[in-house]
C-alpha positions in Angstrom: -4.6 -2.3 -12.1 -5.8 -2.3 -8.5 -9.3 -1.9 -7.2 -11.1 0.9 -5.4 -10.6 -0.7 -1.9 -6.8 -0.7 -2.5 -6.8 3.0 -3.4 -9.0 3.8 -0.4 -6.6 2.0 2.0 -3.6 3.8 0.5 -5.2 7.2 0.8 -5.9 6.6 4.6 -2.1 6.1 5.1 -0.7 8.8 2.9 -0.9 11.9 5.0 0.8 14.1 2.5 -1.5 13.2 -0.4 -4.2 15.7 -1.1 -7.8 14.6 -1.9 -7.5 15.7 -5.5 -4.1 14.1 -6.1 -4.1 11.0 -8.3 -2.5 7.8 -7.1 -0.3 6.7 -10.0 1.6 3.4 -10.3 5.0 4.9 -9.6 4.0 7.3 -6.8 6.5 7.1 -4.0 4.6 6.1 -0.9 7.3 7.3 1.4 7.3 10.7 -0.2 3.6 11.0 0.5 3.9 10.1 4.2 4.0 6.4 4.5 6.4 5.7 7.4 7.1 2.4 9.3 4.1 2.8 11.6 1.8 3.6 8.6 3.3 0.6 6.8 2.2 -1.7 9.7 -1.3 -0.2 9.7 -1.6 -0.5 5.9 -0.3 -4.0 6.1 -3.1 -4.9 8.6 -5.7 -3.3 6.4 -4.5 -5.1 3.3 -4.5 -8.5 5.1 -8.1 -7.9 6.4 -9.4 -6.6 3.1 -7.8 -9.2 0.8 -7.7 -12.1 3.3 -4.0 -12.6 2.8 -1.0 -12.8 5.2 2.2 -11.1 4.4 5.1 -13.6 4.9 8.4 -12.5 6.2 9.9 -12.2 2.7 7.2 -9.7 1.7 7.8 -7.4 4.7 10.3 -5.0 3.2 10.3 -1.4 2.2 10.8 -2.4 -1.5 7.3 -3.9 -1.6 5.9 -0.8 -0.1 7.8 1.6 -2.4 5.0 2.4 -4.9 1.4 1.4 -5.4 2.4 -0.8 -8.3 4.9 -2.9 -6.3 2.5 -3.1 -3.3 -0.4 -4.3 -5.5 1.9 -6.8 -7.2 2.8 -8.2 -3.8 -0.9 -8.4 -2.7 -1.9 -9.9 -6.0 0.8 -12.6 -5.8 -0.6 -13.6 -2.3 -4.2 -13.9 -3.5 
């Protein structure tokens, strides 16, 4: 499972997620407000927080579909 920093970053970029809503592994990030601009901002935050760089292959909507897929992508780069 992911750490607190990851969840805090997600919450900043999910405009439709209420403070009391739980972030589950299969939550649709797009359904909760992550758009292409938010994806770029989230990407930057993830790179800074985890000292990773997203390679071109990782820059796709599938990797940003759910918290679980995004965390797997970040974890693989660490």
